[in-house]
C-alpha positions as CSV (number, residue, x, y, z in Angstrom):
1,M,8.5,-50.8,-5.6
2,Q,6.5,-54.1,-5.0
3,T,6.7,-53.9,-1.3
4,V,5.6,-50.2,-1.4
5,R,2.6,-50.9,-3.6
6,S,1.3,-54.1,-1.4
7,P,0.1,-52.1,1.5
8,R,-1.7,-49.7,-0.5
9,V,-3.5,-52.4,-2.3
10,L,-4.6,-54.2,0.7
11,L,-5.7,-50.8,2.1
12,G,-7.8,-50.1,-0.9
13,A,-9.2,-53.7,-0.5
14,L,-10.2,-53.2,3.0
15,L,-11.8,-49.9,2.4
16,T,-13.9,-51.6,-0.6
17,V,-15.2,-54.2,1.7
18,I,-16.2,-51.5,4.5
19,I,-17.8,-49.5,2.0
20,K,-19.7,-52.1,0.1
21,W,-20.8,-54.4,2.9
22,G,-21.2,-51.6,5.6
23,P,-20.7,-53.6,8.6
24,A,-22.2,-50.7,10.7
25,D,-25.3,-50.5,8.7
26,T,-25.7,-54.3,9.2
27,L,-25.6,-53.7,12.9
28,R,-28.1,-51.2,12.9
29,G,-30.5,-53.2,10.9
30,D,-33.3,-52.3,8.4
31,G,-35.7,-50.7,10.7
32,Y,-33.3,-48.4,12.3
33,P,-34.1,-44.8,11.6
34,P,-31.7,-42.5,9.9
35,I,-29.4,-40.1,11.6
36,E,-30.5,-36.7,10.5
37,R,-28.6,-33.5,11.0
38,L,-29.7,-30.8,8.5
39,S,-28.0,-27.4,8.8
40,F,-29.1,-23.8,7.6
41,Q,-26.0,-22.5,5.9
42,R,-27.3,-19.2,4.9
43,V,-30.7,-17.7,4.9
44,T,-31.2,-14.6,2.5
45,L,-34.3,-12.2,1.7
46,E,-35.3,-11.1,-1.6
47,P,-38.4,-9.3,-2.4
48,G,-41.3,-11.8,-1.9
49,F,-39.0,-14.7,-1.2
50,I,-37.0,-16.5,1.3
51,V,-34.1,-18.6,0.2
52,A,-32.6,-21.1,2.6
53,S,-29.2,-23.0,1.7
54,M,-29.3,-26.3,3.3
55,L,-26.5,-28.8,4.3
56,N,-26.8,-32.5,5.1
57,D,-24.4,-32.9,8.1
58,G,-25.5,-36.4,8.7
59,P,-24.1,-39.8,7.4
60,D,-27.5,-40.9,5.9
61,T,-29.4,-39.6,3.0
62,I,-32.1,-37.0,4.1
63,T,-35.2,-36.1,1.9
64,I,-36.9,-32.5,2.6
65,A,-40.6,-32.9,2.3
66,Q,-42.3,-29.8,3.8
67,V,-41.3,-26.2,4.6
68,Q,-43.0,-24.0,7.4
69,V,-42.8,-20.2,7.6
70,D,-44.3,-18.8,10.8
71,D,-46.3,-22.2,11.5
72,A,-47.8,-22.3,8.0
73,F,-47.0,-24.8,5.3
74,W,-45.6,-23.1,2.1
75,T,-44.7,-24.3,-1.4
76,F,-41.0,-24.1,-2.3
77,T,-38.6,-25.1,-4.9
78,A,-34.9,-26.9,-4.4
79,D,-32.3,-26.0,-7.0
80,A,-30.6,-29.4,-6.3
81,G,-33.3,-31.6,-5.5
82,L,-34.8,-32.9,-2.2
83,A,-32.8,-35.8,-1.5
84,L,-29.4,-35.0,0.0
85,G,-26.4,-37.3,0.6
86,H,-23.8,-36.7,3.0
87,L,-22.5,-33.0,2.8
88,G,-25.3,-32.7,-0.1
89,R,-26.5,-29.1,-0.4
90,T,-29.6,-27.4,-1.9
91,A,-31.1,-23.9,-1.8
92,L,-34.9,-23.7,-1.0
93,R,-36.7,-20.9,-2.6
94,I,-39.7,-20.0,-0.7
95,P,-42.3,-17.3,-2.1
96,Y,-43.1,-15.8,1.3
97,P,-44.4,-12.1,1.9
98,W,-41.9,-11.3,4.7
99,V,-42.4,-8.0,6.4
100,H,-39.3,-5.5,6.8
101,G,-38.1,-5.5,10.5
102,E,-40.2,-8.2,11.9
103,A,-39.1,-11.9,12.9
104,H,-39.9,-15.1,11.1
105,L,-39.4,-18.5,11.8
106,V,-38.4,-21.2,9.0
107,R,-38.9,-24.6,9.8
108,V,-37.8,-27.4,7.4
109,L,-39.3,-31.0,7.8
110,T,-37.7,-34.2,6.5
111,S,-39.7,-37.0,5.1
112,T,-39.3,-38.6,8.8
113,G,-41.2,-35.9,10.4
114,T,-37.9,-34.3,12.1
115,A,-37.9,-30.6,12.0
116,F,-35.1,-28.0,11.6
117,E,-35.5,-24.4,12.3
118,H,-34.0,-20.9,11.9
119,E,-35.0,-17.8,13.2
120,I,-34.8,-14.5,11.2
121,A,-34.4,-11.9,14.1
122,V,-35.1,-8.8,11.9
123,A,-36.2,-9.3,8.4
124,V,-34.0,-7.0,6.0
125,A,-33.3,-7.5,2.4
126,T,-30.1,-9.1,1.7
127,P,-27.7,-6.6,-0.2
128,T,-27.1,-7.7,-3.8
129,P,-23.7,-6.7,-5.3
130,N,-23.9,-3.4,-6.7
131,A,-21.9,-0.1,-6.8
132,R,-24.3,1.4,-4.0
133,F,-23.7,-1.3,-1.4
134,L,-20.0,-1.8,-2.3
135,G,-19.5,1.8,-1.6
136,I,-21.2,1.6,1.5
137,F,-19.1,-1.2,2.6
138,T,-16.1,0.3,1.6
139,L,-16.9,3.6,3.6
140,I,-17.5,1.3,6.7
141,G,-14.1,-0.4,6.2
142,L,-12.5,2.8,5.9
143,Y,-14.1,4.2,9.0
144,V,-13.7,1.1,11.0
145,G,-10.2,-0.2,9.8
146,V,-8.0,1.9,7.5
147,I,-8.7,5.6,9.2
148,P,-8.2,4.4,12.7
149,V,-4.9,2.5,12.0
150,A,-3.8,5.5,10.0
151,I,-4.6,7.9,13.0
152,G,-2.6,5.5,15.4
153,L,0.4,5.6,13.1
154,L,0.5,9.5,13.2
155,W,1.8,9.1,16.8
156,F,5.1,7.7,15.3
157,P,7.1,11.3,15.2
158,F,6.1,11.9,18.8
159,L,6.9,8.8,20.2
160,T,10.2,9.0,18.7
161,R,11.3,11.2,21.5
162,L,10.7,8.6,24.7
163,S,13.3,7.9,27.0
164,P,14.3,4.0,27.4
165,R,12.1,3.3,30.1
166,A,9.1,4.9,28.4
167,M,9.9,2.7,25.2
168,D,9.7,-0.4,27.5
169,F,6.1,1.0,28.7
170,L,5.3,1.5,25.0
171,L,6.3,-1.9,23.9
172,A,4.6,-3.6,26.8
173,L,1.7,-1.7,25.9
174,T,1.9,-3.1,22.5
175,V,2.0,-6.6,23.9
176,G,-1.2,-5.9,26.2
177,L,-2.9,-4.7,23.0
178,L,-2.2,-7.5,20.9
179,A,-2.9,-9.9,23.8
180,F,-6.2,-8.6,24.3
181,L,-6.9,-9.0,20.5
182,L,-5.4,-12.7,20.5
183,V,-8.2,-13.6,23.2
184,D,-10.8,-11.6,21.6
185,G,-10.2,-13.3,18.3
186,A,-10.1,-16.7,19.9
187,D,-13.4,-16.1,21.7
188,E,-14.9,-15.0,18.4
189,G,-13.2,-17.9,16.6
190,L,-14.3,-20.5,18.8
191,E,-17.8,-19.1,18.9
192,A,-18.1,-19.3,15.0
193,A,-16.5,-22.8,15.1
194,S,-19.2,-24.1,17.5
195,L,-22.1,-23.0,14.8
196,L,-20.1,-25.1,12.0
197,P,-21.7,-28.5,11.1
198,G,-20.4,-31.1,12.9
199,S,-18.6,-32.8,9.7
200,F,-16.3,-29.7,9.4
201,Q,-15.0,-29.8,12.9
202,G,-14.9,-26.3,13.7
203,V,-12.5,-26.2,16.5
204,V,-9.9,-28.4,14.9
205,L,-10.3,-26.2,12.0
206,F,-9.6,-23.1,13.7
207,V,-6.7,-24.5,15.8
208,L,-5.1,-25.5,12.5
209,A,-5.5,-22.4,10.7
210,A,-4.1,-20.6,13.8
211,A,-0.9,-22.9,13.8
212,A,-0.6,-22.6,10.1
213,A,-0.9,-18.8,10.3
214,Y,2.0,-18.6,13.3
215,L,4.3,-21.0,11.0
216,L,4.1,-19.0,8.0
217,L,4.7,-15.8,9.6
218,E,7.4,-17.2,11.5
219,G,8.8,-18.4,8.2
220,V,8.4,-15.4,6.3
221,G,9.8,-13.1,9.3
222,N,13.0,-15.5,9.0
223,W,13.2,-15.1,5.3
224,L,12.9,-11.2,5.6
225,R,15.5,-11.0,8.4
226,S,18.0,-13.3,6.4
227,R,17.6,-11.1,3.2
228,G,19.1,-8.1,5.2
229,R,21.8,-9.8,7.4
230,G,24.3,-6.9,6.6
231,Q,21.4,-4.5,7.8
232,A,20.0,-6.9,10.4
233,E,19.8,-4.3,13.2
234,G,18.3,-1.9,11.1
235,R,15.7,-4.2,9.2
236,S,14.6,-6.0,12.3
237,G,12.3,-3.3,13.4
238,W,10.8,-2.9,10.1
239,V,10.3,-6.7,9.8
240,L,8.5,-7.0,13.1
241,A,6.3,-3.8,12.2
242,V,5.1,-5.6,9.1
243,M,4.4,-8.9,10.7
244,I,2.4,-6.8,13.5
245,A,0.5,-5.2,10.6
246,V,-0.1,-8.5,8.9
247,G,-1.3,-10.1,12.2
248,I,-3.6,-7.2,12.7
249,G,-5.0,-7.2,9.1
250,L,-6.1,-10.8,9.4
251,H,-7.9,-9.8,12.6
252,N,-9.4,-6.9,10.8
253,F,-10.3,-9.1,8.2
254,G,-12.3,-11.2,10.6
255,E,-13.8,-8.0,12.0
256,G,-15.1,-7.0,8.7
257,L,-16.5,-10.5,7.9
258,A,-18.5,-9.7,11.1
259,I,-19.8,-6.3,10.0
260,G,-20.7,-7.1,6.7
261,S,-22.5,-10.3,7.7
262,A,-24.5,-8.4,10.3
263,F,-25.5,-5.8,7.9
264,A,-26.6,-8.5,5.3
265,L,-28.5,-10.8,7.7
266,G,-30.1,-7.9,9.7
267,E,-29.2,-9.6,13.0
268,A,-27.3,-6.4,14.6
269,A,-28.1,-2.8,14.8
270,L,-24.8,-1.7,13.3
271,G,-25.6,2.2,14.3
272,T,-23.2,4.9,14.6
273,L,-22.3,4.0,18.1
274,L,-21.1,0.8,17.1
275,I,-19.0,2.2,14.3
276,V,-17.6,4.5,16.6
277,G,-16.7,1.8,19.2
278,F,-14.8,-0.2,16.6
279,T,-13.1,3.0,15.4
280,L,-11.7,3.8,19.0
281,H,-11.1,0.1,19.5
282,N,-8.8,0.1,16.3
283,T,-7.1,3.3,16.8
284,T,-4.5,1.6,19.2
285,E,-3.5,-0.9,16.5
286,G,-1.7,1.6,14.7
287,L,0.3,2.8,17.8
288,A,1.0,-1.3,18.2
289,I,2.5,-1.5,14.5
290,V,5.0,1.4,15.1
291,A,6.1,0.5,18.7
292,P,9.2,-2.0,17.3
293,L,10.4,1.0,15.0
294,I,10.6,3.3,18.3
295,R,12.1,0.7,20.1
296,R,14.9,0.4,17.4
297,G,15.3,4.2,16.9
298,Q,14.3,3.9,13.5
299,T,12.7,6.6,11.2
300,L,10.4,6.1,8.5
301,G,9.2,8.0,5.5
302,I,5.4,8.8,5.0
303,G,5.4,6.2,2.3
304,R,6.4,3.3,4.5
305,L,3.8,4.5,7.0
306,I,1.2,4.3,4.4
307,Q,2.2,0.8,3.5
308,L,1.8,-0.5,7.2
309,G,-1.6,1.4,7.5
310,L,-2.8,-0.2,4.3
311,I,-1.7,-3.7,5.4
312,G,-3.3,-3.3,8.8
313,G,-6.5,-1.7,7.6
314,V,-7.4,-2.5,4.2
315,P,-8.5,-6.2,5.1
316,T,-11.3,-4.6,7.0
317,I,-13.1,-3.5,3.5
318,A,-12.3,-7.0,1.8
319,G,-14.3,-8.6,5.0
320,A,-17.0,-6.2,4.8
321,W,-17.5,-7.0,1.1
322,I,-17.2,-10.7,1.4
323,G,-19.4,-10.7,4.8
324,G,-22.1,-8.6,3.2
325,F,-22.2,-10.4,-0.3
326,A,-21.0,-14.0,0.3
327,Y,-20.7,-14.9,4.1
328,S,-19.5,-18.4,5.1
329,P,-19.1,-19.5,8.6
330,L,-16.3,-21.8,7.3
331,W,-14.1,-18.9,5.9
332,A,-15.1,-16.9,9.2
333,V,-13.5,-19.7,11.1
334,L,-10.5,-20.0,9.0
335,F,-9.9,-16.2,8.9
336,L,-10.0,-15.6,12.5
337,G,-7.8,-18.5,13.3
338,A,-5.5,-17.2,11.0
339,G,-5.5,-13.7,12.6
340,V,-5.1,-15.4,16.1
341,G,-2.0,-17.3,15.2
342,A,-0.6,-14.3,13.5
343,I,-1.0,-12.3,16.5
344,A,0.3,-15.0,18.7
345,Q,3.5,-15.0,16.7
346,V,4.1,-11.2,17.0
347,V,3.4,-11.2,20.6
348,G,6.1,-13.7,21.1
349,Q,8.6,-11.9,18.9
350,I,7.9,-8.5,20.9
351,W,8.4,-10.3,24.2
352,K,11.8,-11.4,22.8
353,Q,12.6,-7.8,22.2
354,L,11.4,-6.8,25.6
355,G,13.8,-9.5,27.3
356,R,16.8,-8.9,25.3
357,N,20.0,-7.5,27.1
358,R,18.3,-7.8,30.5
359,S,19.6,-9.4,33.6
360,V,16.2,-9.7,35.1
361,P,12.9,-11.0,33.5
362,A,11.2,-8.4,31.5
363,L,8.0,-9.0,33.4
364,A,9.8,-7.8,36.7
365,S,9.9,-4.3,35.7
366,G,7.6,-1.5,36.6
367,P,7.1,0.0,33.1
368,V,6.6,-3.4,31.6
369,L,3.9,-4.2,34.1
370,G,2.2,-1.0,33.9
371,G,2.3,-1.0,29.9
372,L,1.0,-4.5,30.0
373,A,-2.0,-3.4,32.3
374,A,-2.7,-0.2,30.2
375,G,-3.0,-2.0,27.0
376,F,-5.5,-4.3,28.6
377,A,-7.3,-1.7,30.1
378,V,-7.3,0.4,26.7
379,M,-8.7,-2.4,24.7
380,Y,-11.5,-3.5,27.3
381,M,-12.9,-0.1,27.6
382,T,-12.9,0.7,24.0
383,G,-14.3,-2.9,23.4
384,M,-17.2,-2.1,25.8
385,L,-18.6,0.4,23.0
386,V,-18.4,-2.4,20.5
387,G,-20.1,-4.9,22.4
């Protein structure tokens, strides 16, 4: 026990010396200017007020001195004081007569004169949690996530009559659809990670979330399969369908976050065309969910199909709620990473299904190549409506 305790005591003593005497600060000298990195976490608009949530991303204490809006100095209050240590937060409440639909520039100056800016591209009042906005975001989630996935699931009875080659095409189509979602989610996640304060190490966080989701889904899938070993052949298609629905649900959660935050921040014109684009884009996801069931020749009742549709679609509603009322870039990175990891896991599982009982690689067959190309093409074309 003593030998185990000694390294911990020595490490604690070393850290105490470093923190107390600060050798890095000694090298910098007394006259060295502080390292200032002030980050806008969220800017909300209330009637007659702009509220800016600030985070000190630098190692040194920062003191907020002044606030400018549209090149004019304005009075303000800070709920947690003006001096912020490392990762310290405060909300600046600025009485300003912002104009609906116009652009405004908020500039925060520190005691050293360093300025940090945030542009409000289109001024729109930030939604407050109430029944009206909850209803609106719920409808958007239904239109964009739940109903399109359900429509895709309705193809299930017609697809059960397909020949083996057509099933190969369909399964490869699923891989193409999911692979597109994986690339799209990775692009969105890395973009969101680049906007996080440096202290949060956004790219590392994104990769860790993806790895955790991959491993978690792998473990859950193995557990589900082990529970039904006596019916392994009958359960494997259902287990894979559930995992695909979970992966798509995580992706749709990130999609809902983007929609809700865009409405809340007024940074995107989410008109009918955009919602139609998301709807078309997500209809193909229901097809991806039922493909493993068709390959196994399984039949499902309406209750099971509804379960799969809810798993894949309902997270869009939750994402829209959180994005509209309490959007956080940190949570966006985590959930986008989880969606990418989950989709990567199910793509691997489907690819194993394609390669099973084959003397040649799955990619060498015509139906598989055609399905992959069709999956990418469908998602790319419907994605153009969203972008």
